[in-house]
Every structure is written in structure tokens, then in C-alpha cells.
N, C-alpha and C positions, 0 to 999 in steps of 0.2 A: 693520648686521652686521660689516661691513669692520672699523668701530671696535673694536668688539668683540672679534672675532676678534684685531685685532693686538695689543689688551690683553692677552690671553689668551696669546697669544704670546711676548711681551716678561716676560710671569709666569713662564712652562713654561723660558725660555733662563734668568732668572735662580735660579730654582731647581737646575737643570741645573746652573749653573755654582757656585752654592753648597754644594751637595750632591756635588759632580764628581766627590772621591775616593770616597766610596760607590759612586756610578755606576760609574764604571770600574771598579771591583771587579767589581760585580757583571755589568756588561759582559767581562769578561776571563774569570772564573768560570763563571758560567751561559748566557751568550746568545753568549759565543762558538762551542761546539759547534751550537748551531743555525744560529747563522749559516754555519759554514765547510759545515755538512752543506744547506743549502738552496742554497749558491754550488755546491758541488759536483756536486748533485744537477740543478741546471739545466746545468750544462757536460757530463754524462754521456748527458741527454736527448736526444741528437742527432738529428733524426728521418732523417736516412741510415742511420744510422750504430747507432744502438738497437732491438736487435730487440723489445723490452717497449713501446715508443714505436709502434712500428708497429704491432704487434699490436690496442693498444688504440688506436688510432686509426683501425684499420679497424671496429672494434667498434660504435665511435661514429657513423662513416660510415655504416654499414649502419643502425643504430637512426636516423638521422635521413633516410635513405632509406625507411627502410620509415614513416617519419610523415608521407612525403609531401612533404617538402623539396624543389624542385627542384636538381638538378645546377649550374644554373647561376647560384644563389642565391651573392654572393661571399660575403656575411658568414657565410653557414653556414660553406663551405668553411674559413674561417680559424676558426670559433669550434670546429672539430672536432678542430684540431690544438689550438688552445690547451687545449682543456678535456681533450685529452689528457694535456700536458704538466701541466696542475695536479693531475689526477688521479695522476699517477705520481710525481713532487715532494711531493704530499701524504704520500701512503704510506711515501714514502722518509725521508722527513724526521718522521715521526709520533711513533716511540719517542723521538727528542728533543724535540718539540715538548712533549709530554705531559708529561715530566719536567722539565728543566734549561729549557724557555719557559717555563711555568708557576710553578715555584719564582722564577726572577728577575721576573714580572709580580707575583706575591704579596711578594715583598719589597720591590718599588720601590712598590705601592702602601701596603703598612704603614708604610713612611718617612716617605709623604707622609700619611696617613690622622694617624699619629702624633705628628709631626713631629721623628722621630727624626734625629741628627745621624749614626749609624752603622748598616749593615744589621742587622737585628735576626737570632738564631741559626733558623735554618733547622728546628731541631726544635720550637720557637714555634710556628711555620708550618703544619705538618702536621696538626694536627688543624681549625682551622679555617679558616685564609683559603686554603691551599694545596688542600683537599679544597672548599672554593667554588668555587673559581675555574677548578677542574677540572673539575668536574660542567658548568658555564656553556660552558668552552671543549667539550665537547662537543654539547651542546645547540645550542650556537650553529653549530656544525657541521651540524647538522639542518637549522637555521634558513637558511646558506647552501644548502646542497642545495635544500630548498623554493624557496628565493626563484629559483635556476635552474629549477627545475622548472614556477614558475608564468611566467617569464620565454618558457621553450619552448611551452608552454602559447598563449602570445598569440601568439607566431611562429607555431605549426600552424595555428590559428583565420582569421591575417590571410591567410595562405599558400593554404589550402584557401577562402577566402574570391574572391580574385582568380582562383583555379580557376574556380570558380563561375559568374562574372562573361563568362570567357573572356578575362583578361588574363595568364596564366599565363606567356603566350609571348611578350607583349611587353618588351623590354629597357630600356625606361624606367621600365616601371611594377618590373620587378624591382630593378634601379639605385635607385628611390625606396625598395622594402618592405628593400633593403639599409642602405640608411643611418636610415633608419625604427628597424628593427631595433636597429640599433648603439647608436643615442642610449638607445632602451625599457633596453636590458637594461645599456646602461654606467650608465643610472640607477637603476635596481633594486638590481644587484650593489654599489654604490658606500653608495647609503642602508644598506643589508642588514648589509656591512662595518662601518659606522659605529656603527651601532648593537651588533655584536656585540664590538666593541673597547670600548664603555661599557659594554655588561655586564659585562663581566671586572673590570672598577672597579667597578662598581656589588658586585659578588657579594666584591669585597673588601675595601670599606668598611664594607657593609653587614651583613656575615656570611650574606650570602645564596645558595645558585646555584641552579643549572640553570634551565625557566623562566621561576621568578620572576624572577633578575634580569635575564633578555632582556625581559621584559614592562614590568620597572622604566623600564629604557632604554629602549626606546621611548616610553615617556610622557616622562622627562624630553627627549627629543630631539623632540617634538615641537611644531613652533614653530622650533627652532633646527637644524632640518638643515641651511641653507645656511654656518653659522656652523660646523658638525660636520665638514661638506665640505671649508670653505675650512682649519679645522686638521689636517685629517688630509692633507691636501694637502704642506705642505712634507716630513715625513717619508718621506711615500711616495715624492716626487719624489727625493729623496735616495737612498733604498733604491735606486730604480731606475736612479738613474747610479748608483752604485756595483756594479749586477750588471753592468752594461754595460761598466764600467770593468775587473771582473773578467774578464769576456769577452775585453774586447779586449786585455789586459796577460797575463794568467796563460794561459788556453785557447787564445787565438791564436797565441800563443809556443812551446806548449808542444808535442813531437815525440816523448816517450817518453821522456827524459831529465832527470830532477829536479837543477838545482842548487840554489846557498843562496840567490843573488839572488831565484827566482823562487821557494821557500819563505818567504822574510823579504818580500817584497812579496805575497804572497796572504793572509797570515798580517795583516800589516796593512792588507789592503783589510776583511777578513773582521772585526776588530775595529772598524773605521770602520762599517760594517755592524750591528755591536751596539750600540754608542752611539747611531745611528739607530732604533734597537728600542728601545731605552730611555727616547730622547727623546720617543716617539712615544707610551709608555704615560704619562710625566709629564703631556703635553699635555695626556691624556685625561682625568686625573686632577686636573690645575686646571679642565680645562672642568666636568669632573662638582660639583666644589665651587662651581663661578661658577652650574651649572641650580639648585643645590641654595640657595644665596644669595638668587637670582634671586625664586624660589617662595615661600621663605619671608617675603623681602621682600613680596611680592606679596598672601600672605595676611594681612599682619599688614595692609596698605594695605587689603583689601576685609574687616578686621573679623571674617576667620574664625578667627582665635587666642586664647584664650579659657584661663587656666589655674586649675589646679584646686588646693586647697590639702585637707590631710590632718590633722586632730588627732586623738588619744584624746580619747575621754570614757566615764563613766562610765552605763551603762544604770538601769533601775529596777531590778535584782538586784544591783547594783552591779558587775556584770562588765564591762571596760573594754571600749568597739567602737571603730571609726572612722568619722569624722564626714566627708563631703566638703562642701566650699564653696566656692564660685566665688568668684575674685578679678578686681578689675578688671586 
């Protein structure tokens, strides 16, 4: 698994460097507005100063209380705040995501699909690839929402089971429940996000969208989950580091005044974030091609492939018709 993942990462880095000028222009023109909106939304959503975040947090906390989650459950408290921040950031960045980010993904996918040396024209992407990736992104958002609902349902069942057996007041039981809930929720969410990212690539490569692309991605990732999670780790860790750097270098030192050095540093950090987003898409595309080539090789080895040739022959009335014949 590690050998396979390292091989795909090497191919991704090689492709990224070979087409760096194309990817750099995409990052600057299309991904940069999305990166800036993500970084700025996270800076604006301060739990102590943002009234919108406080309102959403209170609503989610009331839902958890109504569901029967004990207030002493530490993971539920942390999850409340994280869900509120994620929901607010998602809504704030949604206009940029549905336009610039989808266009950037479609462009990168087409570069890798057609082996282009320059980005294709955006007007050639609108009828097919852009709409396919857009519909898949919307469907993937619902898929992520369903995965979160599934995780919360499991937590709800487990919490009520502890209450039935009389362990809801035990500190040790609640601590074990918090640890188990964090692990289960992380596994479910990580697998869902990886499948959704691959679904966008499937939509762009195969010109299909919506639930079909998500279903194909789930089939492709079956048996390769560990590899997919390993491949998603470098770019996501890099983006997390860049987000922390933005908080440390820009948000922490900002006191209401704007000077040229802060603006330049913020632009540089957002551009680095954009490059990491592009690299993540490139890695997903290389992983998709690897899955397809493995499936084709497996099918040939198992003898499932066959070829059909069609030739034009004349029937009894002299009219031409097609005749299919098997080929070895």
C-alpha cells in the first residue's frame, strides 16, 4: 500500500512540475479567490466576536441536547463548535466554490485527461466538464451531509445504550465514548471526503455527473481506501499548515490597520494554498488513472475482456447489414 501510494505521489509531483506554468496560472486566476475566501472566512469566524457563529453554535448545541447527548461528553462539545464553524464557512465560500473552484477542477482534469500542455479554453468546458463536476459537487455535499447524519445516529444510539445500562453518569464510560466517537466520526468523514474528491475526477474524466459519478467513485475506491487516505494526507496537511500560518502571520498581527507588507504576505499565503489545492486535484487524477489501469489489467488477467468486430455484409435481399463476430 505504501509503495503504491509513494509511486502515485511521485507521478503527481512529476506531472505538477512538468505542467507547473499551466497549474500556476490556474491557481492564480481561478483558485486564488476561493483560497482567499476560505482563509478570510476562518479569520472572521471567531467564536468570541462573531454573532452569526454564536447563533449557529447555540442552535446546534440545542439539537444535541434535544437528542440526549450528555453535556459532559467532551467530543460532542468540540463537535458542536466545529460543525458551526464548518457550516458558516461553507455558506460564506459557496459562491466562490460553485464558480471558480469548479472551473479550476474542470480545467485541471481536462489537462490530465487530454494530456494538454496548456489550459483549455473555459468556454469549451462549460457544456460538459464544468456542468458534470458542478452537479457532482452538489451531490457530494449531500453525501457528506448524509455521512454526518449517520455518524450522529451512531453516537445517539451509543449514548442511549449507555443510559439504559446505567453508565451515563460514569466519567470513565463517557471518556471512552468520546474517544470512540472521535475515531468513528473521523473514519467516516475521511472516507466520505476521499470518495467525494474522486467523484469530481470521475465526473470530469467520464463526462458523467451527480449520483452516477459518486457511485462510480465508491466502486473504484473499494479495496483502495488506505491508499486513497494516504494520498490525501500530504495536500491536506499542507493546507492545514498554511491555514495555521495565515492565522499566525496575518490574523494575529492585524489590529485594524492594513499595510503593504501584510497584504503581500497574505497574498503569498493564499497563493501557496491555491497551489496545494491544485496538487490535490492532480493527485486524485493520477489515482483515478491508476485505479482504471489496475481494473483493466485485472479484467484481462481474469479473461473477462473480449473484442467484437463488426463488418458490413449483404442479406438475402441485397441490403447491407452489420454482422458482429468475436475476436480472440
